[in-house]
VEXDREN-2710 file (C-alpha; in Angstrom, 1 decimal):
% VEXDREN-2710
k/r/px/py/pz
1/MET/-22.3/-17.3/35.5
2/LYS/-22.3/-20.0/33.2
3/ARG/-25.7/-18.9/31.8
4/ILE/-25.3/-15.2/32.4
5/PHE/-22.0/-15.7/30.8
6/LEU/-23.9/-17.2/27.4
7/PHE/-26.8/-14.6/27.5
8/VAL/-24.1/-11.8/27.1
9/LEU/-22.0/-14.3/24.3
10/THR/-25.0/-14.6/22.6
11/ASN/-25.2/-10.7/22.2
12/LEU/-22.2/-10.5/21.0
13/ALA/-22.5/-13.2/18.9
14/VAL/-25.6/-11.8/16.9
15/LEU/-24.0/-8.7/17.1
16/VAL/-21.1/-9.9/15.0
17/VAL/-23.0/-12.3/12.5
18/LEU/-25.4/-9.1/11.1
19/SER/-22.3/-7.0/11.0
20/VAL/-20.3/-9.9/9.2
21/SER/-23.1/-10.3/7.2
22/MET/-23.2/-7.0/5.9
23/LYS/-19.6/-6.6/5.2
24/LEU/-19.8/-9.6/3.6
25/LEU/-22.7/-8.9/1.2
26/GLY/-21.6/-5.1/1.2
27/LEU/-24.6/-3.5/2.5
28/ASP/-22.4/-1.5/5.3
29/ARG/-20.7/-0.1/2.7
30/ALA/-23.4/0.9/0.7
31/LEU/-25.6/2.3/3.9
32/MET/-22.8/4.5/5.1
33/GLY/-22.6/6.2/1.8
34/THR/-26.1/7.1/2.0
35/GLY/-25.7/8.0/5.5
36/PHE/-26.8/4.6/7.4
37/ASN/-24.6/3.7/9.7
38/PRO/-25.3/0.2/10.4
39/THR/-22.6/-0.4/12.5
40/ALA/-24.5/2.2/15.2
41/VAL/-27.7/1.3/14.4
42/LEU/-26.5/-2.7/15.2
43/ILE/-25.4/-1.7/18.4
44/MET/-28.1/0.8/19.0
45/ALA/-30.5/-2.5/18.1
46/GLY/-28.3/-4.9/20.7
47/ILE/-28.4/-3.3/23.5
48/MET/-32.2/-1.9/22.9
49/GLY/-33.1/-5.9/22.3
50/PHE/-31.0/-8.0/24.9
51/GLY/-30.8/-5.1/27.5
52/GLY/-35.1/-4.8/27.6
53/ALA/-35.2/-8.8/27.9
54/PHE/-32.7/-9.0/30.3
55/PHE/-34.5/-6.3/32.0
56/SER/-37.6/-8.3/32.7
57/LEU/-35.6/-11.5/33.7
58/ALA/-34.0/-9.1/36.4
59/ILE/-37.1/-7.9/38.1
60/SER/-39.0/-11.1/37.2
61/LYS/-39.2/-12.5/40.9
62/TRP/-40.4/-9.1/42.2
63/SER/-42.9/-8.2/39.5
64/ALA/-45.0/-11.9/39.5
65/LYS/-45.3/-11.0/43.4
66/MET/-46.7/-7.6/42.5
67/MET/-48.4/-8.9/39.9
68/THR/-50.4/-11.9/41.4
69/GLY/-49.9/-11.1/44.6
70/ALA/-48.5/-14.0/45.9
71/ARG/-47.8/-14.5/49.5
72/VAL/-43.9/-16.1/50.0
73/ILE/-43.7/-18.5/52.3
74/ASP/-41.5/-18.2/54.9
75/THR/-43.1/-19.9/57.7
76/PRO/-45.5/-22.6/56.9
77/ALA/-49.2/-21.5/58.4
78/ASN/-50.6/-24.8/58.1
79/LEU/-50.3/-28.7/57.3
80/THR/-50.2/-27.9/52.9
81/GLU/-48.3/-25.0/53.3
82/ARG/-45.7/-26.9/54.6
83/TRP/-46.6/-29.6/52.7
84/LEU/-45.4/-27.2/49.6
85/VAL/-42.3/-26.1/50.8
86/ASP/-41.5/-29.5/51.6
87/THR/-42.7/-31.0/48.4
88/VAL/-40.2/-28.0/46.5
89/HIS/-37.4/-28.0/48.0
90/ARG/-37.3/-31.8/48.0
91/GLN/-37.9/-32.1/44.5
92/ALA/-35.4/-28.8/43.6
93/ARG/-32.7/-30.9/45.7
94/GLU/-33.2/-33.9/43.1
95/ALA/-33.2/-31.7/40.3
96/GLY/-29.6/-30.3/41.4
97/ILE/-30.5/-26.5/41.9
98/GLY/-30.9/-23.6/44.5
99/MET/-33.8/-23.9/47.0
100/PRO/-36.4/-21.8/45.5
101/GLU/-39.1/-19.4/47.3
102/VAL/-42.7/-21.1/47.5
103/ALA/-45.7/-18.8/47.4
104/VAL/-49.9/-19.0/47.1
105/TYR/-51.2/-16.5/45.1
106/ASP/-55.1/-16.2/45.4
107/ALA/-56.7/-16.4/42.1
108/PRO/-59.7/-19.3/41.2
109/ASP/-57.3/-20.2/38.2
110/VAL/-56.5/-24.0/38.3
111/ASN/-52.7/-22.9/37.7
112/ALA/-48.9/-22.4/38.8
113/PHE/-45.3/-20.1/37.6
114/ALA/-41.9/-20.3/38.5
115/THR/-39.8/-17.8/37.4
116/GLY/-36.7/-15.6/38.3
117/MET/-33.5/-14.7/37.0
118/ASN/-31.4/-17.9/37.9
119/LYS/-31.8/-21.8/38.7
120/ASN/-30.0/-21.3/42.7
121/ASN/-32.7/-18.1/43.2
122/ALA/-35.7/-18.8/41.6
123/LEU/-39.9/-18.6/42.6
124/VAL/-42.2/-21.3/42.5
125/ALA/-46.1/-20.3/43.2
126/VAL/-49.0/-22.0/42.9
127/SER/-52.8/-20.6/43.0
128/THR/-56.0/-21.6/45.7
129/GLY/-57.4/-22.5/43.1
130/LEU/-54.9/-25.3/42.6
131/LEU/-54.9/-26.2/45.9
132/GLN/-58.6/-26.5/46.0
133/SER/-59.1/-28.5/43.0
134/MET/-56.0/-30.7/42.7
135/SER/-55.4/-34.0/44.9
136/ARG/-51.6/-33.8/46.2
137/GLU/-50.8/-36.3/43.8
138/GLU/-51.5/-34.1/40.9
139/ALA/-50.3/-30.8/42.9
140/GLU/-46.7/-32.7/43.1
141/ALA/-46.9/-33.2/39.4
142/VAL/-47.6/-29.9/38.8
143/LEU/-44.5/-28.7/41.2
144/GLY/-42.1/-30.7/39.6
145/HIS/-42.9/-29.3/36.0
146/GLU/-42.4/-25.9/37.4
147/VAL/-39.0/-27.0/38.8
148/SER/-38.0/-28.4/36.2
149/HIS/-38.4/-25.7/34.1
150/VAL/-35.8/-23.6/36.6
151/ALA/-33.3/-26.9/36.6
152/ASN/-34.3/-27.2/32.2
153/GLY/-33.3/-22.9/32.8
154/ASP/-36.2/-22.0/30.7
155/MET/-36.4/-18.4/31.8
156/VAL/-32.7/-17.6/30.7
157/THR/-33.1/-19.4/27.8
158/LEU/-36.1/-17.3/26.6
159/ALA/-34.7/-14.1/27.3
160/LEU/-32.0/-14.7/25.2
161/ILE/-34.1/-15.7/22.5
162/GLN/-36.4/-12.8/22.9
163/GLY/-33.3/-10.8/23.1
164/VAL/-32.5/-12.0/19.9
165/VAL/-35.8/-11.2/17.8
166/ASN/-35.6/-8.5/19.9
167/THR/-32.6/-7.4/17.9
168/PHE/-33.5/-8.2/14.6
169/VAL/-36.9/-6.7/14.4
170/ILE/-35.3/-3.1/16.2
171/PHE/-32.4/-3.3/13.6
172/LEU/-34.2/-4.1/10.5
173/SER/-37.2/-2.4/11.2
174/ARG/-35.2/1.1/11.0
175/LEU/-32.9/-0.6/7.8
176/VAL/-36.7/-0.6/6.0
177/GLY/-37.7/2.9/7.4
178/TYR/-34.4/4.6/5.8
179/VAL/-34.9/3.1/2.6
180/VAL/-38.7/4.1/2.1
181/ASP/-37.4/7.2/3.4
182/ARG/-34.4/7.7/1.4
183/VAL/-34.8/5.6/-1.7
184/ILE/-38.8/5.5/-2.1
185/LEU/-39.5/8.9/-0.6
186/LYS/-36.5/10.6/-1.5
187/ASN/-36.1/12.4/1.4
188/GLU/-32.1/13.6/1.4
189/ARG/-32.9/15.7/4.4
190/GLY/-32.6/14.4/8.0
191/GLU/-35.4/11.3/8.7
192/GLY/-38.9/12.5/8.0
193/ILE/-42.1/11.2/8.4
194/GLY/-42.1/8.5/5.9
195/TYR/-38.9/6.9/8.0
196/PHE/-41.1/7.1/11.4
197/VAL/-44.4/5.2/10.2
198/THR/-41.9/3.2/8.3
199/VAL/-40.4/1.7/11.3
200/ILE/-43.4/1.9/13.0
201/ALA/-45.4/-0.2/11.1
202/ALA/-42.2/-2.5/10.0
203/GLU/-42.1/-3.7/14.0
204/LEU/-45.6/-4.2/14.1
205/VAL/-45.2/-6.9/11.4
206/LEU/-42.0/-7.9/12.8
207/GLY/-43.0/-8.6/16.3
208/ILE/-45.5/-10.3/14.9
209/LEU/-43.2/-12.7/13.2
210/ALA/-40.8/-13.0/15.8
211/SER/-43.4/-13.8/18.8
212/ILE/-44.0/-16.9/16.4
213/ILE/-40.5/-18.1/17.0
214/VAL/-40.9/-16.8/20.3
215/MET/-44.1/-18.7/21.6
216/TRP/-42.6/-22.0/19.3
217/PHE/-40.0/-22.6/21.5
218/SER/-42.3/-21.8/24.4
219/ARG/-44.3/-24.5/23.6
220/GLN/-41.3/-26.6/23.1
221/ARG/-39.9/-26.4/26.4
222/GLU/-43.2/-27.5/27.6
223/PHE/-42.8/-31.1/26.9
224/ARG/-39.8/-31.1/28.6
225/ALA/-40.6/-29.5/31.3
226/ASP/-43.6/-32.0/31.2
227/ALA/-41.2/-34.7/31.2
228/GLY/-38.9/-33.4/33.7
229/GLY/-42.1/-33.3/36.1
230/ALA/-43.2/-37.0/35.2
231/LYS/-39.7/-37.8/36.3
232/LEU/-39.8/-36.2/39.8
233/ALA/-43.5/-37.0/40.7
234/GLY/-44.1/-40.5/38.0
235/ARG/-45.2/-39.7/35.3
236/GLU/-49.0/-41.7/36.0
237/LYS/-49.0/-38.5/38.5
238/MET/-47.7/-36.2/36.1
239/ILE/-50.8/-37.5/33.2
240/ALA/-53.8/-37.0/36.2
241/ALA/-52.2/-33.2/36.9
242/LEU/-53.0/-32.6/33.4
243/ARG/-56.1/-34.1/33.1
244/ARG/-57.4/-32.2/35.8
245/LEU/-56.4/-29.1/34.3
246/GLN/-58.0/-30.7/31.2
247/ALA/-61.3/-30.7/32.5
248/ALA/-60.7/-27.1/33.9
249/HIS/-59.9/-25.0/30.8
250/GLU/-63.2/-23.6/29.6
251/ALA/-62.3/-21.6/32.8
252/PRO/-59.6/-18.7/31.4
253/SER/-56.3/-18.1/33.5
254/VAL/-56.2/-14.9/35.0
255/LEU/-52.6/-15.0/35.4
256/PRO/-51.2/-11.7/34.0
257/ALA/-50.4/-11.4/30.1
258/GLN/-46.7/-11.0/31.1
259/MET/-47.0/-14.5/32.8
260/LYS/-48.8/-16.3/30.9
261/ALA/-45.6/-18.3/29.2
262/PHE/-43.6/-19.1/32.6
263/GLY/-47.3/-21.0/34.2
264/ILE/-48.9/-24.8/33.9
265/ARG/-51.5/-24.1/31.3
266/GLU/-52.7/-21.6/28.4
267/GLY/-56.4/-21.8/27.3
268/SER/-57.8/-23.6/24.6
269/ARG/-57.0/-22.0/20.4
270/GLY/-57.9/-23.3/16.5
271/GLY/-56.7/-21.8/14.0
272/LEU/-54.1/-19.6/12.7
273/SER/-53.8/-18.2/16.9
274/ARG/-52.4/-21.6/17.5
275/LEU/-49.0/-20.2/16.5
276/PHE/-48.8/-17.5/18.9
277/MET/-50.0/-20.3/22.1
278/THR/-47.2/-20.4/25.3
279/HIS/-48.5/-23.9/25.5
280/PRO/-49.2/-27.0/23.5
281/PRO/-52.9/-28.2/23.5
282/LEU/-53.4/-30.4/26.5
283/GLU/-54.3/-33.9/25.1
284/GLU/-50.8/-33.1/22.7
285/ARG/-48.4/-32.9/25.9
286/ILE/-50.7/-36.0/27.8
287/GLU/-49.8/-38.1/24.5
288/ALA/-46.3/-37.0/24.7
289/LEU/-45.7/-38.6/28.1
290/ARG/-47.7/-41.6/27.1
291/ALA/-45.3/-42.1/23.8
292/GLY/-41.9/-41.3/26.5
293/GLY/-41.4/-37.6/26.4
294/PRO/-38.5/-35.6/24.9
295/GLN/-35.3/-37.5/27.2
296/ILE/-34.2/-35.0/29.8
297/ALA/-30.4/-35.6/30.7
298/ASN/-29.4/-36.6/34.4
299/GLU/-27.2/-32.9/34.2
300/TRP/-31.1/-31.3/33.8
301/GLY/-29.9/-28.9/31.4
302/ARG/-26.3/-28.1/33.5
END
């Protein structure tokens, strides 16, 4: 409930900050005089921006199962499944969270992910490729990494950040569209074609810039989850798991695009494309662990 409250509070804070800023700059009166209602557009942007992010978070477990075909282990069918469930539940107790659902999905990709609306009702899933390629020590570290994502509340925090940037993109694109339509094109009767074309173009450009911000945060949380995995399973096990992922990095990830940010790895990229990576390069993650990694609070971010 604390994180849901934070979600709503952040939504309102963004709206208030934008509204106050416009009032201090006199933009609200100027825009109202031309027929543009910044308060109404701002509220609409907040509802759309945070609503979409919140809805995606609310259905994240269901959609992850549908997209990957993940099978939740209700009753372990073999020793490997029993070990998976026992390991995740032990790590969850150590991290102070509710017991996540544990699942396996069929894919040659060496990967795993965690998702869910809150840390006491999450899902941790691993691929069959990971189970076949990794030792139990390495797999234990990967599971610790995913449990740490849940304990750190990364899914909710990522949704909050996505909601903030969505709000800015929606509001600013409509503001730019209105200025172009009324000031540059001199359209005085409703919203002309210039408005709609400009809004679409502005959303594309601003959306790309916003993605850079979201991806930057996503990369930072990976370092923290690695440190959490090291805390739960041992630093050498976490480094060994990342080394194993590094050896398999040539094979492309088969996780759906919507799930890549919640996986354990992402393929290597170079140049400007690095700005849009959900995960840091594996070598950087290994070096961070060797250097000590980010400090993880005893309360796991609560």
